[in-house]
C-alpha positions as CSV (number, residue, x, y, z in Angstrom):
1,X,0.0,0.0,0.0
2,X,1.2,3.4,-0.8
3,X,-0.4,5.5,1.9
4,X,0.8,5.9,5.5
5,X,-1.2,4.3,8.3
6,X,-1.5,7.5,10.3
7,X,-3.8,9.4,7.9
8,X,-5.9,11.8,9.9
9,X,-8.4,12.8,7.3
10,X,-9.8,10.5,4.7
11,X,-10.5,12.7,1.7
12,X,-12.6,11.4,-1.2
13,X,-9.4,11.0,-3.2
14,X,-7.8,8.9,-0.5
15,X,-11.0,6.8,-0.1
16,X,-11.2,6.3,-3.9
17,X,-7.5,5.2,-4.0
18,X,-8.0,2.6,-1.2
19,X,-11.2,1.3,-2.9
20,X,-9.3,0.9,-6.2
21,X,-6.6,-1.0,-4.4
22,X,-9.2,-3.4,-3.0
23,X,-10.9,-3.8,-6.4
24,X,-7.5,-4.5,-8.0
25,X,-6.7,-7.2,-5.4
26,X,-3.8,-5.2,-4.0
27,X,-5.3,-5.4,-0.5
28,X,-8.4,-6.7,1.2
29,X,-11.0,-4.9,3.4
30,X,-9.7,-6.7,6.6
31,X,-6.1,-5.9,5.7
32,X,-6.9,-2.2,4.9
33,X,-8.9,-1.9,8.1
34,X,-6.0,-3.1,10.2
35,X,-3.4,-1.2,8.3
36,X,-5.2,2.2,8.5
37,X,-6.9,1.6,11.9
38,X,-10.4,1.7,10.3
39,X,-13.4,-0.6,10.8
40,X,-14.3,-2.9,8.0
41,X,-17.8,-1.4,8.1
42,X,-16.3,2.1,7.4
43,X,-14.5,0.8,4.3
44,X,-17.5,-1.3,3.2
45,X,-19.7,1.9,3.5
46,X,-17.2,3.8,1.3
47,X,-17.4,0.9,-1.2
48,X,-21.2,1.0,-1.2
49,X,-21.1,4.8,-1.8
50,X,-18.7,4.4,-4.6
51,X,-20.8,1.7,-6.2
52,X,-23.9,3.9,-5.9
53,X,-22.2,6.7,-7.8
54,X,-20.7,4.3,-10.4
55,X,-24.0,3.8,-12.3
56,X,-24.5,7.5,-12.9
57,X,-20.8,7.9,-13.9
58,X,-21.2,5.2,-16.6
59,X,-24.4,6.6,-18.1
60,X,-24.1,8.3,-21.5
61,X,-25.3,11.6,-20.0
62,X,-24.4,11.5,-16.3
63,X,-26.2,13.8,-14.0
64,X,-24.1,16.3,-12.1
65,X,-24.3,15.8,-8.4
66,X,-25.5,19.4,-7.9
67,X,-28.2,18.8,-10.5
68,X,-29.3,15.7,-8.7
69,X,-29.6,17.6,-5.4
70,X,-31.4,20.5,-7.1
71,X,-34.0,18.1,-8.6
72,X,-34.4,16.4,-5.2
73,X,-34.7,19.8,-3.4
74,X,-37.4,21.0,-5.9
75,X,-39.4,17.8,-5.4
76,X,-39.1,18.2,-1.6
77,X,-40.2,21.8,-1.7
78,X,-43.2,20.9,-3.9
79,X,-44.2,18.1,-1.5
80,X,-43.8,20.5,1.5
81,X,-45.9,23.2,-0.2
82,X,-48.6,20.6,-0.9
83,X,-48.5,19.4,2.7
84,X,-48.8,23.0,4.0
85,X,-51.8,23.7,1.7
86,X,-53.5,20.5,2.9
87,X,-52.8,21.4,6.6
88,X,-54.3,24.9,6.1
89,X,-57.3,23.4,4.4
90,X,-57.9,21.0,7.2
91,X,-57.6,23.7,9.9
92,X,-60.0,25.9,8.0
93,X,-62.4,23.0,7.6
94,X,-62.1,22.1,11.3
95,X,-62.9,25.7,12.2
96,X,-65.9,25.7,9.9
97,X,-67.1,22.4,11.4
98,X,-66.6,23.6,14.9
99,X,-68.6,26.8,14.2
100,X,-71.5,24.8,12.7
101,X,-71.7,22.5,15.7
102,X,-72.9,25.4,17.9
């Protein structure tokens, strides 16, 4: 392995290099965990994250991460707005029902 075991901060670049070493058979998850004082679960999570991004990277027209987040944010804002409208309607309806009960 080319990296020193006392790495304090695991940047995306360092994580990617370690994952590539594992994929290439240059090391294993248990060996890397021992060597870098990491848990196997940490490394496996990094591998899961890398694999999740791999599909998008291999598409003919990959979506930019920022574009993905913007799309998700727009959808969440729309859902929030709809939920707020429904809540306001329900409150108004309840006030109306309460006033007709008298």
